[in-house]
SEROLUM-98844 format. One record per residue (C-alpha): x, z, y; residue in one letter; residue number from 0. Coordinates in nm, 4 decimals. Each point is the difference from the previous one (the first is absolute). Example, Ala and Ser with C-alpha at 12.3 -4.5 7.8 and 13.67 -1.06 7.14 Angstrom:
+----------+----------+----------+--------+-----+
|        X |        Z |        Y | residu | num |
+----------+----------+----------+--------+-----+
|   1.2300 |   0.7800 |  -0.4500 |      a |   0 |
|   0.1370 |  -0.0660 |   0.3440 |      s |   1 |
+----------+----------+----------+--------+-----+
// end
This chain:
+----------+----------+----------+--------+-----+
|        X |        Z |        Y | residu | num |
+----------+----------+----------+--------+-----+
|   1.9942 |   1.7939 |   0.5676 |      m |   0 |
|  -0.0224 |  -0.2596 |  -0.2769 |      s |   1 |
|   0.0569 |  -0.3636 |   0.0937 |      r |   2 |
|  -0.2565 |  -0.1281 |  -0.2489 |      e |   3 |
|  -0.2002 |  -0.2980 |   0.1253 |      i |   4 |
|  -0.3341 |  -0.0984 |  -0.1511 |      g |   5 |
|  -0.2210 |   0.1289 |  -0.2822 |      s |   6 |
|  -0.3080 |   0.2173 |   0.0539 |      e |   7 |
|  -0.1140 |   0.1240 |   0.3409 |      f |   8 |
|  -0.0345 |   0.3687 |   0.0790 |      c |   9 |
|  -0.1049 |  -0.0103 |   0.3686 |      s |  10 |
|  -0.2608 |  -0.1618 |   0.2258 |      i |  11 |
|   0.0544 |  -0.0825 |   0.3702 |      p |  12 |
|  -0.3094 |   0.1243 |   0.1862 |      l |  13 |
|  -0.1496 |  -0.0139 |   0.3480 |      q |  14 |
|  -0.2641 |   0.2228 |   0.1591 |      d |  15 |
|  -0.2626 |  -0.2654 |   0.0677 |      e |  16 |
|  -0.1960 |  -0.2097 |  -0.2485 |      d |  17 |
|   0.1739 |  -0.3349 |  -0.0512 |      n |  18 |
|  -0.3391 |  -0.1754 |  -0.0392 |      l |  19 |
|   0.1229 |  -0.2027 |  -0.2997 |      v |  20 |
|  -0.2691 |   0.1279 |  -0.2354 |      f |  21 |
|  -0.3728 |  -0.0171 |   0.0717 |      s |  22 |
|  -0.2234 |   0.3015 |  -0.0539 |      s |  23 |
|  -0.1550 |  -0.1561 |  -0.3116 |      d |  24 |
|   0.3345 |  -0.0512 |  -0.1786 |      t |  25 |
|  -0.0086 |   0.1311 |  -0.3569 |      k |  26 |
|   0.3047 |   0.1943 |  -0.1188 |      w |  27 |
|   0.1456 |   0.0039 |  -0.3519 |      f |  28 |
|   0.2874 |   0.1469 |  -0.1947 |      v |  29 |
|   0.1652 |  -0.3447 |  -0.0186 |      s |  30 |
|  -0.0403 |  -0.3668 |   0.0821 |      g |  31 |
|  -0.0749 |  -0.0640 |  -0.3660 |      r |  32 |
|  -0.2899 |   0.2491 |   0.0119 |      a |  33 |
|  -0.1269 |  -0.1640 |   0.3194 |      a |  34 |
|   0.0055 |  -0.3413 |  -0.1694 |      l |  35 |
|  -0.1842 |   0.1352 |  -0.3029 |      d |  36 |
|  -0.2722 |   0.1333 |   0.2316 |      y |  37 |
|  -0.0263 |  -0.3384 |   0.1733 |      i |  38 |
|  -0.0349 |  -0.1836 |  -0.3313 |      i |  39 |
|  -0.2781 |   0.2352 |  -0.1099 |      k |  40 |
|  -0.1803 |  -0.0648 |   0.3283 |      d |  41 |
|   0.0345 |  -0.3788 |  -0.0382 |      i |  42 |
|  -0.1325 |   0.0135 |  -0.3559 |      k |  43 |
|  -0.2946 |   0.2184 |   0.1030 |      s |  44 |
|  -0.1555 |  -0.2949 |   0.1868 |      k |  45 |
|   0.1773 |  -0.3177 |  -0.1170 |      n |  46 |
|   0.0306 |  -0.1768 |  -0.3329 |      n |  47 |
|   0.3757 |  -0.0503 |   0.0154 |      v |  48 |
|   0.2152 |  -0.1070 |  -0.2936 |      k |  49 |
|   0.3372 |  -0.1097 |   0.1444 |      t |  50 |
|   0.2531 |   0.0939 |   0.2672 |      v |  51 |
|   0.2901 |  -0.2051 |   0.1384 |      a |  52 |
|   0.3113 |   0.2146 |   0.0571 |      i |  53 |
|   0.3366 |  -0.1206 |   0.1337 |      p |  54 |
|   0.2573 |  -0.0448 |  -0.2738 |      s |  55 |
|   0.2398 |   0.2214 |   0.2004 |      w |  56 |
|  -0.1669 |   0.3396 |  -0.0130 |      c |  57 |
|   0.0197 |   0.3510 |  -0.1397 |      c |  58 |
|  -0.1457 |   0.0877 |  -0.3394 |      e |  59 |
|  -0.2050 |   0.2719 |   0.1719 |      s |  60 |
|  -0.2031 |  -0.2714 |   0.1737 |      m |  61 |
|  -0.0720 |  -0.1889 |  -0.3222 |      i |  62 |
|  -0.0985 |   0.2944 |  -0.2159 |      e |  63 |
|  -0.3150 |   0.1148 |   0.1914 |      p |  64 |
|  -0.1595 |  -0.3446 |  -0.0404 |      f |  65 |
|   0.0711 |  -0.0079 |  -0.3736 |      i |  66 |
|  -0.1276 |   0.3572 |  -0.0289 |      k |  67 |
|  -0.3269 |  -0.1174 |   0.1554 |      n |  68 |
|  -0.0346 |  -0.3040 |  -0.2314 |      d |  69 |
|   0.0896 |  -0.2638 |   0.2566 |      i |  70 |
|   0.2179 |  -0.2889 |  -0.1170 |      e |  71 |
|   0.3212 |  -0.0364 |   0.2014 |      v |  72 |
|   0.1158 |  -0.3466 |   0.1014 |      k |  73 |
|   0.3350 |  -0.0314 |   0.1771 |      f |  74 |
|   0.0574 |  -0.2371 |   0.2889 |      y |  75 |
|   0.3592 |  -0.1049 |   0.0469 |      s |  76 |
|   0.2401 |   0.1650 |   0.2460 |      v |  77 |
|   0.3505 |  -0.1484 |  -0.0032 |      t |  78 |
|   0.2901 |  -0.0276 |   0.2425 |      y |  79 |
|   0.1606 |  -0.3125 |   0.1448 |      d |  80 |
|   0.1693 |   0.1089 |   0.3259 |      n |  81 |
|  -0.3333 |   0.1701 |   0.0704 |      e |  82 |
|  -0.2900 |   0.1381 |  -0.1983 |      l |  83 |
|  -0.2056 |  -0.2774 |  -0.1575 |      v |  84 |
|  -0.3526 |   0.1170 |  -0.0819 |      i |  85 |
|  -0.2362 |  -0.2217 |  -0.1964 |      n |  86 |
|  -0.3392 |   0.0259 |   0.1685 |      n |  87 |
|  -0.1935 |  -0.1960 |  -0.2617 |      n |  88 |
|  -0.2197 |   0.2928 |  -0.1051 |      i |  89 |
|  -0.2768 |  -0.0073 |  -0.2576 |      e |  90 |
|  -0.1392 |   0.3486 |  -0.0608 |      a |  91 |
|  -0.2809 |   0.2331 |   0.1044 |      d |  92 |
|   0.2350 |   0.2324 |   0.1916 |      i |  93 |
|   0.3163 |  -0.0747 |   0.1986 |      l |  94 |
|   0.2651 |   0.2726 |   0.0231 |      f |  95 |
|   0.2415 |  -0.0490 |   0.2951 |      r |  96 |
|   0.3300 |   0.1670 |   0.0913 |      i |  97 |
|   0.2085 |  -0.0252 |   0.3181 |      d |  98 |
|   0.3540 |   0.0582 |  -0.1217 |      y |  99 |
|   0.2194 |   0.2635 |   0.1626 |      f | 100 |
|  -0.1743 |  -0.0049 |   0.3388 |      g | 101 |
|   0.1203 |  -0.3470 |   0.1028 |      y | 102 |
|  -0.2621 |  -0.2424 |   0.1271 |      k | 103 |
|  -0.0942 |  -0.2684 |  -0.2530 |      q | 104 |
|  -0.2580 |  -0.2735 |  -0.0322 |      d | 105 |
|  -0.3291 |   0.1174 |  -0.1402 |      t | 106 |
|  -0.2254 |  -0.1501 |  -0.2668 |      i | 107 |
|  -0.3540 |  -0.0982 |   0.0925 |      d | 108 |
|  -0.2551 |   0.0764 |  -0.2682 |      f | 109 |
|  -0.3785 |  -0.0181 |  -0.0158 |      k | 110 |
|  -0.0504 |   0.2761 |  -0.2585 |      g | 111 |
|   0.0672 |   0.3736 |   0.0074 |      i | 112 |
|   0.3365 |   0.0875 |   0.1580 |      v | 113 |
|   0.1975 |   0.3197 |  -0.0609 |      v | 114 |
|   0.2952 |   0.0521 |   0.2352 |      d | 115 |
|   0.2857 |   0.2280 |  -0.1022 |      d | 116 |
|   0.1535 |   0.1007 |   0.3347 |      i | 117 |
|   0.2445 |   0.2574 |  -0.1397 |      t | 118 |
|   0.2932 |  -0.2058 |   0.1319 |      h | 119 |
|  -0.1585 |  -0.1208 |   0.3234 |      s | 120 |
|  -0.2098 |   0.2881 |   0.1312 |      i | 121 |
|   0.2217 |   0.0486 |   0.3067 |      f | 122 |
|   0.0579 |  -0.3707 |   0.0654 |      s | 123 |
|  -0.2254 |  -0.1932 |   0.2354 |      n | 124 |
|  -0.1607 |  -0.1956 |  -0.2801 |      i | 125 |
|  -0.3778 |  -0.0226 |   0.0105 |      n | 126 |
|  -0.1353 |   0.0216 |  -0.3519 |      r | 127 |
|  -0.3762 |  -0.0398 |  -0.0207 |      n | 128 |
|  -0.0636 |   0.0119 |  -0.3733 |      g | 129 |
|  -0.3241 |   0.1389 |  -0.1341 |      d | 130 |
|   0.2023 |   0.3003 |  -0.1171 |      y | 131 |
|   0.3282 |   0.1280 |   0.1424 |      v | 132 |
|   0.2162 |   0.2661 |  -0.1610 |      f | 133 |
|   0.3533 |   0.1301 |  -0.0252 |      g | 134 |
|   0.2308 |   0.2963 |  -0.0471 |      s | 135 |
|   0.2129 |   0.1942 |   0.2473 |      l | 136 |
|   0.2371 |   0.1559 |  -0.2533 |      r | 137 |
|   0.2601 |  -0.2744 |   0.0495 |      k | 138 |
|   0.0065 |   0.0580 |   0.3757 |      w | 139 |
|   0.0519 |   0.3755 |   0.0327 |      a | 140 |
|  -0.0260 |   0.3282 |  -0.1893 |      g | 141 |
|  -0.3644 |  -0.0159 |  -0.1045 |      f | 142 |
|  -0.0988 |   0.1739 |  -0.3213 |      k | 143 |
|  -0.3075 |  -0.2224 |  -0.0373 |      t | 144 |
|  -0.0686 |  -0.2625 |   0.2695 |      g | 145 |
|  -0.2355 |  -0.2509 |  -0.1649 |      g | 146 |
|  -0.2663 |  -0.1404 |   0.2340 |      f | 147 |
|  -0.2749 |  -0.2628 |   0.0039 |      a | 148 |
|  -0.2554 |  -0.1305 |   0.2448 |      y | 149 |
|  -0.2752 |  -0.2597 |  -0.0101 |      s | 150 |
|  -0.3363 |  -0.0887 |   0.1500 |      n | 151 |
|  -0.1227 |  -0.0626 |  -0.3535 |      h | 152 |
|   0.0348 |   0.3365 |  -0.1761 |      f | 153 |
|  -0.3222 |   0.0947 |  -0.1740 |      s | 154 |
|   0.1131 |   0.2530 |  -0.2615 |      i | 155 |
|   0.0793 |   0.3547 |   0.1034 |      n | 156 |
|   0.1862 |   0.1385 |  -0.2983 |      e | 157 |
|   0.1010 |   0.3641 |   0.0358 |      e | 158 |
|   0.3778 |   0.0286 |  -0.0232 |      l | 159 |
|   0.1849 |   0.2839 |  -0.1722 |      k | 160 |
|   0.2804 |   0.2253 |   0.1241 |      e | 161 |
|   0.3535 |  -0.0604 |  -0.1298 |      c | 162 |
|   0.1522 |   0.3468 |   0.0418 |      d | 163 |
|   0.2543 |  -0.0213 |  -0.2841 |      d | 164 |
|   0.1394 |  -0.3272 |   0.1315 |      y | 165 |
|   0.0164 |   0.1324 |   0.3578 |      i | 166 |
|   0.1895 |   0.3043 |  -0.1223 |      e | 167 |
|   0.2581 |  -0.2188 |  -0.1760 |      l | 168 |
|   0.0523 |  -0.2305 |   0.2984 |      r | 169 |
|   0.0291 |   0.2959 |   0.2361 |      t | 170 |
|   0.2670 |   0.1581 |  -0.2194 |      k | 171 |
|   0.1917 |  -0.3276 |  -0.0317 |      a | 172 |
|  -0.0022 |  -0.0605 |   0.3761 |      m | 173 |
|   0.1083 |   0.3562 |   0.0723 |      s | 174 |
|   0.2883 |  -0.0197 |  -0.2472 |      d | 175 |
|   0.1146 |  -0.3349 |   0.1368 |      k | 176 |
|   0.0086 |   0.1381 |   0.3551 |      q | 177 |
|   0.2020 |   0.2983 |  -0.1237 |      k | 178 |
|   0.2424 |  -0.2404 |  -0.1668 |      y | 179 |
|   0.0356 |  -0.2056 |   0.3167 |      l | 180 |
|   0.0573 |   0.3195 |   0.1988 |      d | 181 |
|   0.2676 |   0.1149 |  -0.2441 |      g | 182 |
|  -0.1970 |   0.3019 |  -0.1222 |      q | 183 |
|   0.0095 |  -0.1191 |  -0.3614 |      i | 184 |
|   0.2592 |  -0.2257 |  -0.1651 |      k | 185 |
|  -0.1924 |  -0.1487 |  -0.2920 |      e | 186 |
|  -0.2606 |  -0.2761 |   0.0290 |      k | 187 |
|  -0.2634 |   0.2029 |  -0.1800 |      t | 188 |
|  -0.2706 |  -0.1743 |   0.2005 |      y | 189 |
|   0.0486 |  -0.3296 |  -0.1876 |      l | 190 |
|  -0.1573 |   0.1264 |  -0.3235 |      d | 191 |
|  -0.2869 |   0.1557 |   0.1957 |      i | 192 |
|  -0.0683 |  -0.3253 |   0.1849 |      y | 193 |
|   0.0018 |  -0.1852 |  -0.3325 |      e | 194 |
|  -0.2466 |   0.2467 |  -0.1525 |      e | 195 |
|  -0.2273 |  -0.0400 |   0.3030 |      a | 196 |
|   0.0153 |  -0.3812 |  -0.0227 |      e | 197 |
|  -0.0920 |   0.0079 |  -0.3675 |      e | 198 |
|  -0.2985 |   0.2226 |   0.0824 |      m | 199 |
|  -0.1037 |  -0.2271 |   0.2876 |      l | 200 |
|  -0.0358 |  -0.3015 |  -0.2323 |      d | 201 |
|  -0.3100 |   0.1517 |  -0.1571 |      s | 202 |
|  -0.1619 |   0.1504 |   0.3112 |      l | 203 |
|  -0.3038 |  -0.2218 |   0.0574 |      y | 204 |
|  -0.2967 |   0.1459 |   0.1859 |      g | 205 |
|   0.2119 |   0.2494 |   0.1971 |      y | 206 |
|  -0.0079 |   0.0459 |   0.3742 |      k | 207 |
|   0.2709 |   0.0201 |   0.2609 |      g | 208 |
|   0.1537 |   0.3315 |   0.1041 |      f | 209 |
|  -0.1552 |   0.1370 |   0.3228 |      d | 210 |
|   0.3428 |   0.0570 |   0.1542 |      e | 211 |
|   0.0931 |  -0.3623 |  -0.0721 |      d | 212 |
|  -0.3183 |  -0.1243 |   0.1667 |      i | 213 |
|   0.0844 |   0.1938 |   0.3162 |      y | 214 |
|   0.3597 |  -0.1207 |  -0.0100 |      n | 215 |
|  -0.1074 |  -0.3617 |  -0.0474 |      a | 216 |
|  -0.2083 |   0.0184 |   0.3159 |      r | 217 |
|   0.2892 |   0.1586 |   0.1925 |      h | 218 |
|   0.2847 |  -0.2099 |  -0.1353 |      l | 219 |
|   0.2377 |  -0.1028 |   0.2799 |      d | 220 |
|  -0.0441 |  -0.3744 |  -0.0425 |      i | 221 |
|   0.2128 |  -0.1079 |   0.2966 |      n | 222 |
|   0.2950 |   0.2059 |  -0.1237 |      f | 223 |
|  -0.0302 |  -0.1504 |  -0.3481 |      i | 224 |
|  -0.0320 |  -0.3568 |   0.1283 |      k | 225 |
|   0.2880 |   0.0250 |   0.2475 |      n | 226 |
|   0.2415 |   0.1577 |  -0.2498 |      k | 227 |
|  -0.0819 |  -0.2392 |  -0.2810 |      r | 228 |
|   0.0137 |  -0.3100 |   0.2172 |      r | 229 |
|   0.3377 |   0.0975 |   0.1455 |      y | 230 |
|   0.1451 |   0.1014 |  -0.3369 |      n | 231 |
|  -0.1176 |  -0.3242 |  -0.1605 |      a | 232 |
|   0.1630 |  -0.2052 |   0.2745 |      k | 233 |
|   0.3311 |   0.1804 |  -0.0568 |      v | 234 |
|  -0.0132 |  -0.0751 |  -0.3735 |      l | 235 |
|  -0.0941 |  -0.3637 |   0.0596 |      l | 236 |
|   0.3256 |  -0.0528 |   0.1897 |      e | 237 |
|   0.1700 |   0.0369 |  -0.3381 |      t | 238 |
|  -0.2548 |  -0.1312 |  -0.2518 |      v | 239 |
|  -0.1899 |  -0.2710 |   0.1887 |      k | 240 |
|   0.1256 |  -0.2705 |  -0.2351 |      q | 241 |
|  -0.1547 |   0.1667 |  -0.3054 |      c | 242 |
|  -0.2922 |   0.1723 |   0.1767 |      a | 243 |
|  -0.3473 |  -0.1063 |  -0.1065 |      m | 244 |
|  -0.1186 |   0.0332 |   0.3606 |      f | 245 |
|   0.2675 |  -0.1187 |   0.2405 |      k | 246 |
|  -0.1247 |   0.1652 |   0.3189 |      d | 247 |
|  -0.2073 |   0.2914 |   0.1211 |      v | 248 |
|  -0.2834 |  -0.1449 |   0.2056 |      q | 249 |
|  -0.1778 |   0.1838 |   0.2832 |      d | 250 |
|  -0.2978 |   0.0848 |  -0.2231 |      d | 251 |
|   0.2040 |   0.1211 |  -0.2993 |      d | 252 |
|   0.0546 |   0.3559 |  -0.1169 |      c | 253 |
|   0.2366 |  -0.0281 |  -0.2979 |      p | 254 |
|  -0.0514 |   0.2155 |  -0.3063 |      m | 255 |
|   0.3385 |  -0.1162 |  -0.1374 |      f | 256 |
|   0.2422 |  -0.2871 |   0.0503 |      v | 257 |
|  -0.0406 |  -0.1937 |  -0.3273 |      p | 258 |
|   0.2934 |  -0.2136 |  -0.1120 |      i | 259 |
|   0.0460 |  -0.2382 |  -0.2937 |      l | 260 |
|   0.3411 |   0.0266 |  -0.1663 |      v | 261 |
|   0.1722 |  -0.0955 |  -0.3221 |      e | 262 |
|   0.1062 |   0.2992 |  -0.2130 |      n | 263 |
|  -0.2691 |   0.2070 |   0.1700 |      r | 264 |
|   0.0199 |   0.2832 |  -0.2522 |      d | 265 |
|   0.3777 |   0.0234 |   0.0380 |      e | 266 |
|  -0.0319 |   0.0166 |   0.3798 |      l | 267 |
|  -0.2712 |   0.2623 |  -0.0254 |      r | 268 |
|   0.2217 |   0.2151 |  -0.2228 |      k | 269 |
|   0.2902 |  -0.0426 |   0.2451 |      y | 270 |
|  -0.2201 |   0.1284 |   0.2815 |      l | 271 |
|  -0.1273 |   0.2912 |  -0.2106 |      i | 272 |
|   0.3593 |   0.0938 |  -0.0820 |      d | 273 |
|   0.0452 |   0.0270 |   0.3773 |      n | 274 |
|  -0.3166 |   0.2118 |   0.0483 |      d | 275 |
|  -0.2171 |  -0.2840 |   0.1311 |      v | 276 |
|  -0.3261 |  -0.0352 |  -0.1928 |      y | 277 |
|  -0.1809 |  -0.3324 |   0.0437 |      c | 278 |
|  -0.3101 |  -0.0812 |  -0.2077 |      p | 279 |
|  -0.0953 |  -0.3299 |  -0.1584 |      i | 280 |
|  -0.3417 |  -0.1622 |   0.0346 |      h | 281 |
|  -0.1135 |   0.0043 |  -0.2706 |      w | 282 |
|   0.0820 |   0.0684 |  -0.3660 |      p | 283 |
|  -0.1615 |  -0.2555 |  -0.2320 |      i | 284 |
|  -0.2619 |   0.1560 |  -0.2262 |      s | 285 |
|  -0.1806 |  -0.1258 |  -0.3078 |      n | 286 |
|  -0.2982 |  -0.0690 |   0.2290 |      l | 287 |
|   0.1885 |  -0.2685 |   0.1923 |      h | 288 |
|  -0.0183 |  -0.3657 |  -0.1078 |      k | 289 |
|   0.2745 |  -0.1879 |   0.1834 |      l | 290 |
|   0.1610 |  -0.3416 |   0.0060 |      t | 291 |
|   0.3781 |  -0.0327 |   0.0256 |      v | 292 |
|  -0.0266 |  -0.0774 |   0.3731 |      d | 293 |
|  -0.2277 |   0.2991 |   0.0619 |      e | 294 |
|   0.2302 |   0.2304 |  -0.1950 |      k | 295 |
|   0.2971 |  -0.0900 |   0.2220 |      y | 296 |
|  -0.1082 |   0.2348 |   0.2807 |      i | 297 |
|  -0.0408 |   0.2900 |  -0.2427 |      y | 298 |
|   0.3508 |  -0.0532 |  -0.1393 |      d | 299 |
|   0.1801 |  -0.0386 |   0.3339 |      h | 300 |
|  -0.1848 |   0.2055 |   0.2637 |      e | 301 |
|   0.1434 |   0.3234 |   0.1457 |      l | 302 |
|  -0.1735 |   0.1954 |   0.2781 |      s | 303 |
|   0.2471 |   0.1340 |   0.2559 |      l | 304 |
|  -0.1014 |   0.3302 |   0.1585 |      v | 305 |
|  -0.0700 |  -0.0181 |   0.3752 |      c | 306 |
|  -0.2426 |   0.2857 |   0.0603 |      d | 307 |
|  -0.0361 |   0.2539 |   0.2784 |      q | 308 |
|   0.2114 |   0.2691 |  -0.1711 |      r | 309 |
|   0.3134 |  -0.1950 |   0.0882 |      y | 310 |
|   0.1882 |  -0.1282 |   0.3008 |      g | 311 |
|   0.2480 |  -0.2726 |   0.0850 |      v | 312 |
|   0.2943 |   0.1790 |  -0.1652 |      d | 313 |
|  -0.1902 |   0.0083 |  -0.3298 |      d | 314 |
|  -0.0839 |  -0.3693 |   0.0282 |      m | 315 |
|   0.3653 |  -0.0806 |   0.0722 |      k | 316 |
|   0.0979 |   0.2030 |  -0.3049 |      r | 317 |
|  -0.2350 |  -0.2066 |  -0.2180 |      i | 318 |
|   0.1304 |  -0.3197 |   0.1627 |      s | 319 |
|   0.3633 |   0.0991 |  -0.0622 |      d | 320 |
|  -0.0764 |   0.0692 |  -0.3662 |      l | 321 |
|  -0.1684 |  -0.3391 |  -0.0340 |      l | 322 |
|   0.2931 |  -0.1791 |   0.1626 |      r | 323 |
|   0.2476 |   0.1720 |  -0.2303 |      r | 324 |
|  -0.2089 |  -0.0887 |  -0.3040 |      y | 325 |
|  -0.0443 |  -0.3657 |   0.1010 |      f | 326 |
|   0.3728 |  -0.0246 |   0.0788 |      d | 327 |
|   0.0870 |   0.1405 |  -0.3439 |      g | 328 |
|   0.1736 |   0.3100 |   0.1340 |      e | 329 |
+----------+----------+----------+--------+-----+
// end
């Protein structure tokens, strides 16, 4: 059995009963980006909107759908000074909000149209009541699609297309990764397949979620996920609390990762990869971002430590030991 930690999921923890997270009128998409595109089209179908305010710390995939739909993007500042500092002086037709990594944060009040991205916070006890709510489950478990959206305001009913070629690629990649983890194959052939699938996904607007994913989303074992992630995050925080962006796991939190801010982030990330621990960064800077020096700091120093339900305390101690050795210069 390989000792690899992190990278893409290939399994989903399920329970027999419906977890009641998703209402019956939830719309399902191939990705969060496709869900957002659908939301923007719905907003434009009944509102004369020209601008959107997006947090400066965000993924390119959340900027691009607005630009694609001819909406000007304005960034409101997100910086870090012992805690997240979010500028809530918003002037735009639409406000786009994110709750980072599943940790409870202050919200922004806004009188216009609000779009809440709950990808990070869907399993946290954070009540988001935006006009539109959407997210993606692919960062939580082995979903091939996993985009979702719900709202009391939907008026369009655009017919969504099937994404069979993409599903086939993701299925093959997940199968090959499981075989690698089980020792049935020795080469990481799944990496190229995942990359091909991701490249295809970037252009899949107007495509619906996979039926199997919709069933799995409704039967996801939420309590198992929350308990494992909360415990794992607490173990990691014993080592990294000083550089952690969120110092504690509160009762309402369900961590997606344990984000830390460190000097020589890229060197540390390579050190972990060399030891078969794969931690992502949030997020790469694209040519769509417009950032100040202070806003760019998070992008240059953030590393997301893996704490998900695939792993137990021994895995968290392994990550912690690697971090200690790195920080101690061993």
